[in-house]
N, C-alpha and C positions, 0 to 999 in steps of 0.2 A: 901385164897380167896383174890382177888385183889379188893380193895376199892378205888374209885376215886370220887372226887367232880367235878362238872362242872357248868359252867355258860357261858354266851355269852357276848362279848363286845358290843359296840354300833352297830356293823354290824353283818355279818354272821359268824364271827370267834368264834369258841369254845375255851374256856379256861378250861383246865383240871388240877386239882390240886391233886397230890398224897401226902399221908401222910409222906413218907420217900423216900430215894434214891432207895431202893430195889423195892418198888412199882412203882416208876417212870421208872425204867429200864424195868420192866415187861410190863408196859403200853406202853412204846415206842416200845418194841418188837411187841406187838399186833397191834399197829397202823401201823408200817412198814410192817407187814405181809399183812394187808388188803389194805394199801395205799402205795405201794412201789413207789420209784421215777421212772420216765421214764428211759429207758435203757441208754440214753445218759447223765444222771446226775451223778455227784459224790455224795457220801453219805454226805461229809462234806459241800456241798452247799445246800443239801436238809434238813439237820438238822443243824440249826444255833443257835447261842447263846452259852450256856454252853455245849460244846461238851464232857465234861468229862462223861456225862451220857451215851454216846455211849460205852465207855470203860466198864462202870459198867454193861451195857446191853449185853456185849460180841459182840459188833458190831464194826468191824474195817474197813470193806469194803463192797462193793455191794455183793460180794460172800456170806458174812455172812447174809445179808438181804435175798438173794435168798434161803438160806438154812434154814430159820426160819420154824419151824413146825407150823401147825395150832394151834391156841390157845386151851388150854385144855378145855375151857368152850364151845368150839364148839360142837354142838349137833350132827354133822355129822362126819363121819370118813374119808371123802375125803376132800381135800383142799377147803377152802372157795373161793369164787370169789375174785380175786384180781383186783384192779382198778388202775394200774399205771398212774401217772400223774393227778389224780383227786384232789389231794392236792398239792398246789404250794410248800409249805415247812412247816416244823415244827420249832417253836422257843422254845428252852428249856432254862429255867431260874430258878432261885431260888427266893423265897420270900425275899424281903428286910426288913429293920428294921421298915418300916412304917413311918407315918408322924412324923415330929419333929418341935419343936418351934425353930426358928432361933433367936439367940441373936443379930445378926447383920442384920438389915433390908436390907442392900445393897445387901445381898446374895439372897434375895427373887426374884422369877421370875415374880411376879405380882406387880404392883404399889400399895402401901398401900392406896393411895388416890382415884384412879379410879377403882382398881380391874382388870385393863386390863394388858395384858402382857407388860413388859418393852421393 
């Protein structure tokens, strides 16, 4: 069973978080099945950021995306509706180390006196 957490940023963008690389690859396969890039797009310009997830998902080219089977969770036996171009692109990334206390205040992005960007 694929488990994914989600939230939204300050706008209409969904943020999906998978617990591990295998789940992230399965999630990307399902997303690309339902929301493939337009025919004139390259896969590497549609999935940006950490492209290593494409390899783990078994996706090297648009032919691989076109050959994706319907998700096993699909309740119907015929291919689901695909909507090419409905998503501009996917950004794949990994979680970082989180916030850190800087020993050198000159490295901070905000002014310590005003709180505004430097």
